[in-house]
C-alpha positions as CSV (number, residue, x, y, z in Angstrom):
1,M,-5.3,-15.4,-2.0
2,T,-2.4,-13.4,-0.6
3,P,-3.6,-10.0,0.6
4,V,-1.2,-7.1,0.4
5,H,-1.9,-3.5,1.3
6,K,-0.9,0.0,0.2
7,I,-1.3,3.0,2.5
8,L,-2.2,6.2,0.7
9,T,-2.7,9.8,1.7
10,A,-5.9,11.4,0.5
11,S,-4.0,13.3,-2.2
12,D,-2.4,10.1,-3.5
13,W,-5.8,8.4,-3.5
14,D,-7.3,11.3,-5.5
15,A,-4.5,10.7,-8.0
16,V,-5.4,7.1,-8.7
17,P,-7.5,7.1,-11.9
18,P,-10.6,5.0,-11.6
19,D,-10.0,3.2,-14.9
20,G,-6.2,3.5,-15.3
21,A,-2.8,3.1,-13.8
22,W,-1.1,4.8,-10.9
23,G,2.7,5.1,-10.7
24,G,2.9,5.4,-6.9
25,S,3.5,8.1,-4.3
26,A,6.5,10.5,-4.5
27,V,8.4,8.1,-2.2
28,D,7.5,5.1,-4.4
29,R,8.7,6.9,-7.5
30,A,11.9,7.9,-5.9
31,D,12.6,4.3,-4.8
32,G,11.6,2.8,-8.2
33,F,8.8,0.6,-6.9
34,I,5.4,0.8,-5.1
35,H,5.7,-0.1,-1.4
36,L,3.2,-2.7,-0.1
37,S,2.8,-4.5,3.2
38,T,1.4,-7.8,4.2
39,D,-1.3,-8.2,6.9
40,A,1.5,-8.8,9.5
41,Q,3.4,-5.7,8.4
42,L,0.6,-3.2,7.9
43,H,0.3,-1.9,11.4
44,E,4.1,-1.4,11.8
45,T,4.3,0.4,8.5
46,A,1.5,2.7,9.4
47,A,3.1,3.5,12.8
48,K,6.5,4.1,11.3
49,H,5.5,6.3,8.3
50,Y,2.0,7.7,9.0
51,A,1.8,8.4,12.8
52,G,-0.6,11.3,13.5
53,Q,-2.1,11.3,10.1
54,S,-5.8,11.1,9.2
55,G,-7.5,11.0,5.8
56,L,-5.6,7.9,4.8
57,V,-6.8,5.1,2.5
58,I,-5.8,1.4,2.8
59,L,-5.9,-0.4,-0.5
60,T,-6.1,-4.2,-0.4
61,L,-4.8,-6.2,-3.4
62,D,-4.4,-9.9,-4.1
63,A,-0.7,-10.6,-4.6
64,D,-1.6,-13.8,-6.4
65,H,-3.8,-12.1,-9.0
66,T,-2.5,-12.2,-12.5
67,P,-1.0,-9.9,-13.9
68,L,-0.2,-8.2,-10.6
69,K,1.7,-11.3,-9.5
70,A,4.2,-10.9,-12.3
71,L,5.0,-7.3,-11.1
72,I,5.6,-8.1,-7.4
73,R,9.0,-8.8,-5.9
74,W,9.4,-9.9,-2.3
75,E,12.4,-8.1,-1.0
76,P,14.1,-8.0,2.4
77,S,13.6,-4.8,4.5
78,R,13.1,-4.1,8.2
79,G,14.7,-6.9,10.2
80,G,15.1,-9.1,7.0
81,A,11.3,-9.4,6.6
82,L,10.2,-9.9,3.0
83,F,8.1,-6.9,1.8
84,P,6.1,-7.0,-1.4
85,H,7.0,-4.3,-4.0
86,I,5.3,-3.6,-7.3
87,Y,7.7,-2.9,-10.1
88,G,5.4,-1.1,-12.4
89,D,2.1,0.7,-12.1
90,L,-0.8,-0.2,-9.9
91,R,-4.0,-0.6,-11.9
92,A,-7.2,0.5,-10.4
93,E,-9.0,-2.8,-11.4
94,W,-6.6,-4.7,-9.1
95,I,-7.9,-2.9,-6.0
96,M,-10.2,-5.3,-4.0
97,T,-11.0,-2.8,-1.2
98,A,-10.3,0.9,-0.4
99,R,-11.0,1.7,3.3
100,P,-10.6,5.0,5.1
101,A,-8.0,4.9,7.9
102,S,-6.1,7.1,10.3
103,V,-3.0,6.6,12.5
104,D,-3.1,8.2,15.9
105,A,-0.1,10.0,17.4
106,D,0.9,6.8,19.2
107,G,1.0,4.9,15.9
108,V,-2.2,3.0,16.3
109,L,-3.8,2.2,12.9
110,R,-7.6,2.6,12.8
111,I,-9.3,1.2,9.7
112,E,-12.9,2.0,9.1
113,P,-15.2,-0.8,7.7
């Protein structure tokens, strides 16, 4: 199993249909793919893009899960690190966990159990 994560705002989480497909946030749609992070990238992504925000949700998916695996491309981003991107919709049934989270003003990610 290769866990990957998607950080969502509360409004984006509300838009994920419980039995359907979600096309991503406004930023994802503008970029043409759904941004994900690995375990090692999650905290930096949260600090960079979500500092000072509460009411977030962290989705965890298995990048090795078929058919999700066929939609993920690992592409270089910050510092040449390979980030997972979904080229297509995220299906609700691929979500392993959805945990409430917040990022304080200093960029510290706090994920509730």
